[in-house]
N, C-alpha and C positions, 0 to 999 in steps of 0.2 A: 687260278685257271691258266697259268703259264708253266710249262714243263721245263725243267733244267736240262742243260746239255743239248739244247736244240738251237741250231743256227741257221742263217740264211735270210732270204727276203720273201715277202708275200706280195704278189701283184694282183690288182683288180683292174680289169679292163686295160691291161697293158701298162699301168702305172703303179709304182711302188705304193703300198698301202700306208696311209697316215692313220694311226690307231684311233686318235680322238675323232677324226672325221668319219672313219669307218664305223665306230661305235654309234655315231649319230644316225648313220644311214642304214643300220641293221637293227634287228630285233631278235631277242633270244627267248624262246618259250621252253620252260623247264619241263622235266618229265612229270613232276607232281603238279597238279592243277591247284596252285596256291592263289585263291581268290577270296575276295571279301564276302564272307558267308551270309551276312544279313542284308545285303543289297540285292535288288532285282537285276535282271539282265539289262534292262534299259537304263537303270540308274548307274550300273557299273560302266556301261559304255559312255554315258553322258559325262561322268566324272573323268574318264580317260580323254574324252574329246576336249573338255575344258582345260585339262592339263597339257595335252600334247599338241593341240591346235592353236592355243593362245588366242591372239587377236586376229589371226588370219581370216577367220570366219565369224559372222555374227551368231547370235543365239539360234535363230531359225535355220541358218545354214548348217550349224553343228547338229541340230536335231535331224535335218534331212540326211546328213552324212551317216548318222547313227542308224537311221531307218534303212538306208541303203546297205549298210554293212550287215544288219540283221537279216535283210532279205537275201543278200548274196550267200550268207552262211547258213541259211535256213534255220534261224533261231527266233524269228519274229513271233511265232506262235507261242513262245514262252517268255515274251518280253516282260511280263509282270510277275514272273516266278522268281522267288528268291534263289540265290545261288546254292544255298545249302540243300535245296530240294531238287536240284537238277540231276539228271542221270550222268553217267561217265562220259558218254559221247557228247552230250550237250555242254558239259563243263569244258571239254576239250575244244569244242567249237567256240565257246565264249572266250577261252584263253587266247585262241588265235584271233578272234574278232577284236579283242582289246588292243592287240599290237598292230592291227590293220587300220586303226583310227587315223594315224598320220601317214598311211600308205608307204611303208618302208620298202625299198627295192630288194632288200636281202633279209631273209628270215631263217633263223636257225631253230631247230626243234630237237629236243633230247628225248628220244624214244616216245613219239607221240601216240603209239598204239599200245603201250604197256597197260595191262589191266582191262582192255576192251575186248568184247566178244568179236567174232569174225565179221559179223554184219556191220557193227559199229566201226571196226578197224577199216573195212573196205570203204565205208562212207568217209572216214577222216582222210584216208589217202587220196580218195577221189577229189575231195575238197582241196587238198594240197596241190593235186595235179591241175585243178581248175585255176587256182591262184597262180601257179607257175605259168600257165598259158596266158595270163594277163601281163606277162613281162617281168615277173619277179623271179629272183633266184631263191629257191627253197632248198635248204640243206638240212637233212634229218638223219638221225641214227636209227637203225631198225635191227631187231634180232629175229632171225628165222621168219622172214616174211613168206606168206603163201605164194604160190605160183602166180595167181592173179595179181596180187599186190606187187610182186617182183617185176612183172612185165609192165606195170604202170610207170616204173622209174625210168627217167630219161638217161641218167648217168649214175653208175654205181661205183663204189670204191670199197673193195673187200679187204678186211684186215684179219691177220692171224698171227699171234705171238709178236705183235708190234710191227709186222712186215706187211707191205701191200702185196696181195697175191692176184689182184685183178683191178683194172681201172678201164672203164669204157661204158658203152651202152649195155642194157640188160639183154638185148637181142644177140650181142656178140659174145656173151659168156660161154655158151655151148661150143661154138667154133674154136674159141681160145682153149678150152679144156681139151678138145679133140686134138689140137695141135701138140699138146703136151702128153698125149697118150691116154687121157682120161675121157672116156666116152660116156656121155650122159644120155640115157634112154629118153625117148620122147614122152614117156609116161611119168618121168621123174620131175620133181621141182628142182630146177638148177640151183636155187639158193640152198636147198637142203643137201643136194648131192655134193656140192663143192666142199662143204664142211664135213660131210660124212667120210670123205676119202682123205682128209687131211692127216698127215703125220709129219715127222721132222723132215723126211726126204721130199715129200710133195710140197711142203711149205717152201723149202729152199728152191725147188725147181720152178714152181709157179712164180715166186718172187724174182728169180733170176730171169725168167722169160719176159716178165713185165718190167724188168729193171727197177723193181721196188717202186713202181708207180710212175716212172719217167715216161713210159710208153702208154698211150691211151688207145684202146680198141673202140673206135667210134665209127659211126656210119654218117658220112657227110650228108647224104640225101635225107636221112632221118632227122638230123639236126637242123637242116635247112627248112624242112617241113614244120618242125616245132617252132622255129623262129618266125615263120610266116603266120602260123596259128596264133602265136602270142601277140603279134602286132594287131591282128584282127580282133582278138578278144579284148585287148587293152582299150580299143576304141569304143567298145560297146558297153562295158560294165564299169561301175564305180567311178563314173565320170565326175561326180560332184565332190569327190574326196581329193583334196590337193595332195600331191606327192610331198614327201618329207623334204624340207629345204634346209640348207646349211645356215644356221644362225650362229654367227661367230666371226672372228677376225683372225688374220694371220699376222704373227709377229715373228720376224726372223725365220720364216718358213714353218713355224709351229702354230698349230690350230688352237685357238682359245674358244672353248665351248660356251654357249649361252643357251638358256632354256627358253622355250616359246612363251612362257609366262613369267611374270616378275616374281620376286620373293614374296611380296605381300599377297599376290594372287594365289600363289601356291599354298601359302599358310591358310588363307581363307577357305579355299576349296578342300584342303585336307581336314581342316577343323570341322567344316560342315559335314564331311563324310564320316568323321569319327563320332560326331554328335548323333548323326542319323543311325550309325551302328549301335551306339549306346541306347538310343530310343527303342530300337528293334529288339535289343537284348535286355529286356526288363527283368528277366530272371536273375541275371548277375547283379543288377541293381538291388533287387529285393533281398538277395542273399546277403549282400554287404550291409544293407539297412538292418535286416533282422539280426545279424551277428553283433553289430554295434549296439543295438537296443538291448538285446538279451544280456550280453556281457556287461554292459553299463549298469543294468539293474542288479545283476548278481554282485558286481564289485561294490555298488552303492550299499547294498544290504549287508555285505560282509564287513565293510568299514563304516557302518552307520553311526553318525554323530561323533566321529573321532576328531573332527576338525577343531573343536574348542574344549576338548577333554584333557585337563592337565595330568590326569592319571595315566593317559595312554598316548603320550607324545610320539613314541616310536612306532606305535600302530599307525599313526598319521603319516610318518615317514615311509612305512611299508606301503601305505596307500599310494603315495607319490611314485614309488618304484613300480608298483603294479600298473599304474596308469601309463607310465613311460614304456614299460616292457610291452604292454598290449599295443601301443601305437607303433613302436619300432618293428616288432615282428609282423604285425598285420600288413604294414605298407611295404616292408622289405619282401615278404613272401609273395605278395600279390604280383610284383614285377618279376620275381624269380620264376614264377609259374607261367606268366602270360607272355613275357617278352620274347622267349625263344620262338614261339609260334608267330608272333607279330613280326619278328625280324625276317622270317622266311618269306612272308608276303611282301614286306618292304624291300627285300633284296631284289626280287623280280622286277618290281616297279622302278627301283633306283637304277639297276643295271640297264634297263631300257629307257632311261632318261625321262621319266615322267616328272621328276622333281629333284631338288637338291636335298642333301642331308640336313642342312640348316633349317630348311622349310619344314621338313618332316619333324625334326626335333622340337622346333618351336610350336608347331600345331599340336603335337602330342602333349607337350607341357600345358598348353592352354586348355586342352580338352580334359585332362586329368585333374587339374587343380581345383575347379569348382566342386566336383564331387568329393575330393579329398577334404576340402574345407567344410563342406556340409556334414559329412560323417564325423569329422573330428569335433566340431562344435557341438553336435548332438550328444556324442559320448561324453565330452568334457562337461557339458551343462548338467547332464543327469547325475554323473558321479560327484560333481562339485556340490550339488544341492543335497543329495542323499547322505554324503559324508559329513555334512554339517560345517562346511567351510564358512569363513566370514561373509556376512551380507554386505559386501563392499563392491560397488560397481567397478572401481579401478582394479581391485584384486581379481575379480571375475574376468575382466578384460585381459589382464596379463596372463591369467591361467589359460585362457583360450588361445592367446597369441603364442605362448610358449608351446602349447600342444600343436598348433598348426605348423610352426616352424620345425619342430622335431619330426613331425610327419613328413614334411617336405624333404628334410634331410634323409629320412629313412627311405622315402621314395627314390631319392637319388642313389642311395647305396644299393637298393634292390635292382635299380636299372643297370648299374655297373655289373652286378653279378649276373643278371639275366642276359646281358649282352655277351658276356664272356662264356658262360656255361650253358649247357642244356638243362632242362628242368630237373632231370634225375641228379646230375652232379651239383646243380645249384642248391638243391635241398640239403646236400651234405656240407657244402661250403658255407652256407649261410650261418648255421650255428657256430662254426669255427671263427667267423668274422664278428658276429654279434656278442658272443660270450665274453671275449676279452674286453670289449667296450663296456659291457655291463660290469665286469669285475673291477676294472679301474674306476668306473663311474661311481660305485658305492664304496670304494676303498677309503679308509680313513675314518669311518664311523666309530666314534668312541675314542679316537686318538687325540682329539682337540687340535692343537696346532703342531703336534709332534709328528709330522709327516716328512719322510725323507725327501730331499730335493729331486732325486731321480724319479721317485714315484709321483711327485707333483708334476714333473714334466710329462710322464706317461698319462696321468689323469687329464692334463690339458689337451691331449690329443683325442680324447673321447668325446664325441658330441653328446653322448648320454650323460656325461658328467656335467656339461654346461647346461643341459636341459634340467637335470635334477637340481642343480643350484638355482636355476631360474624358478622352478616350482617352489623350492624352499623359501626363497626370499620373497616370492609373491605372496605366500601365505603367512610367513612369520617375520618378514622384515618390515621396514618403513614404520618403526615405532609401534608395532602391533601391541595391543593391550594384553595383559596377562591372561593365560588360559584359566578357565574355571575349574576349580578343584572340587570334586564331588564331596558331598557331606559325609559320606561313609569312609572317606580316606583321611587319615590323620595329617599327612604331610605330602605335598606334591613337589618333588625335587626339580621338575622342569616346567614349573608354571611360567617362568620367564622365557619368552621366545628367544631372546638374545643368548641365554645360556644354552638353549637347545641347539642353536646354530653353531655355537662354539664347540659343543661336545660332538657334533657330527662333522667337524672339520671344515665348516663353511663360514667362519667368522671373518669379517673384514672384506668380504667379497661384494660384488654388485650385480644385480640382475640385469642392469643395462649393458655391462661389459659381457656378461654371459650371453645375452641376446645377440650382441654384435658378433661374438665368436660362433654362435649357432648359424647366423646368416652367412658368415665366412665359410663354414662347413657346407652349407647348402650350395653356395657358389662353387666350391671346390669339387663337390661330387657331381654337380651338373656339368661342369666343364670336363671332368674326368669321364663322365658317361658319354658325352659327345665325342671325345677323342677315341674312346674305346669303340664306339659305334662306327666311327670313320675307319678305324683300322680293321674292324670286323668285315668291312666291305672290300678290303684289299686282299691280295693273294696270300699274305702272311697269316691271315686269320680266317680264311674261308673254309678251313677244315671243320668249322662248326662245333668244336669240342674243346676240352681243356688242353688237348695236345696243341691246338692252334695257338692258344695264348702262351703256352710254354715256349713254342718255337719263336713267337714274336718277341717275348722277353729275352730269349737267348740272343737273338739278333740285335736287340736294343743294347744289351750289355756289351756285346762284342764291339759295337760302334763306339760305345763310351770308352 
């Protein structure tokens, strides 16, 4: 959100702006109403109050502040309505209400009237006018406002081809145009007229007349009246809501920001919100549950009783590969599809300083992990039993543990892809990432110990290889007794589990070492996911597409 080739200083109230301090004192409301869909209006505001007000107010005072905001913005009648069921105007009012919780003095809005009908648009602009009268600075972008809406604006800044063609009050636009020889009829909307007559010559003449925005056509009496009105309004409304305060310290003139709530408080509030969202979205839960149950039954029936069959040892190996592939693709694709939308919502809250990235990342991990473990153990238990694996508690435990860890690793891989790419590009990139991991993971089957050193190195980089070795040693290692050879088979070549491990290129390895390497992979992808998320929130990655990550990598390589 910073343009290149722009210099100079920005002043607020006569003092040069400190960016970190200014960010804390301002709020930014995006064009798209990105809200938590499964919360009610009251719940959404209460969560915002807990995060943005911290310990300034007690629980009752926060509830009173929320009630006051809902009354002021005329959304109290729908306080128990879920966000997903709100109309466009109600969603816009809620988006504004969420940022009013800590009473910021400056509010930026990106096209707040987009997609709204004329009645709703007028209502939203009237609301913004009312909030401005309370002493706030409201800055918004508008495209083709109606005459009624245009004359509601206190100060306008018109742009064309990157040049300022007018700055001043809306009432002064017509006299300004008349001075340059452009006469706007009284029956015309000035906002429409000025853009209808624009061409290269008029843009240059208007920009020269206003000196590209250095001159402001303002009405001093009009501004004095507005200032008086704002002082009166500010005394009468939203008195119970404390204005935003500067939480932080100054070191060598630089502002160090702090959040109103502590790290643990943020984690707890976000975790509770995520769990409530999950509780309200039971359809998603049932879909995941049904998929795990159905596919587990199908896989169990396909590989029924192969676990102790000496005539089908490689069928058992295929079973392990199938289990692993299901876990990896399921948990990678889930994040690839869901994270792009989640990041859009998180970006709005993060930019407006609701919480820190560490808090969000920790809360998300805590909220996702219990369901991941539940579905993994369910799938692993069904397939373990139906495929006829050893009735050993320790082997069953290690089978589930290995499944859980590879799912956690896959979740981390999917998070990294979902943070970088949108859903469409992510579905293309995911197979390109997973396929090589699977290829080197199963490489060496039938080679025994004759595997090239460079391939051994590549295989060691694949978490799927470590997981597959862990599965194999869980079922066939630790002095496993010989497999049973069926009576109708004359000779079973791989009745000895040790021989099977040798022939698939896994002799001499240890499930404990592989588990340790899997945990290292989990940590690496988690850290990588956090780093990518942090850079996604910076200007180098804000393009929200694969182009953003390419530009980021290009800058990183140049620095190196």
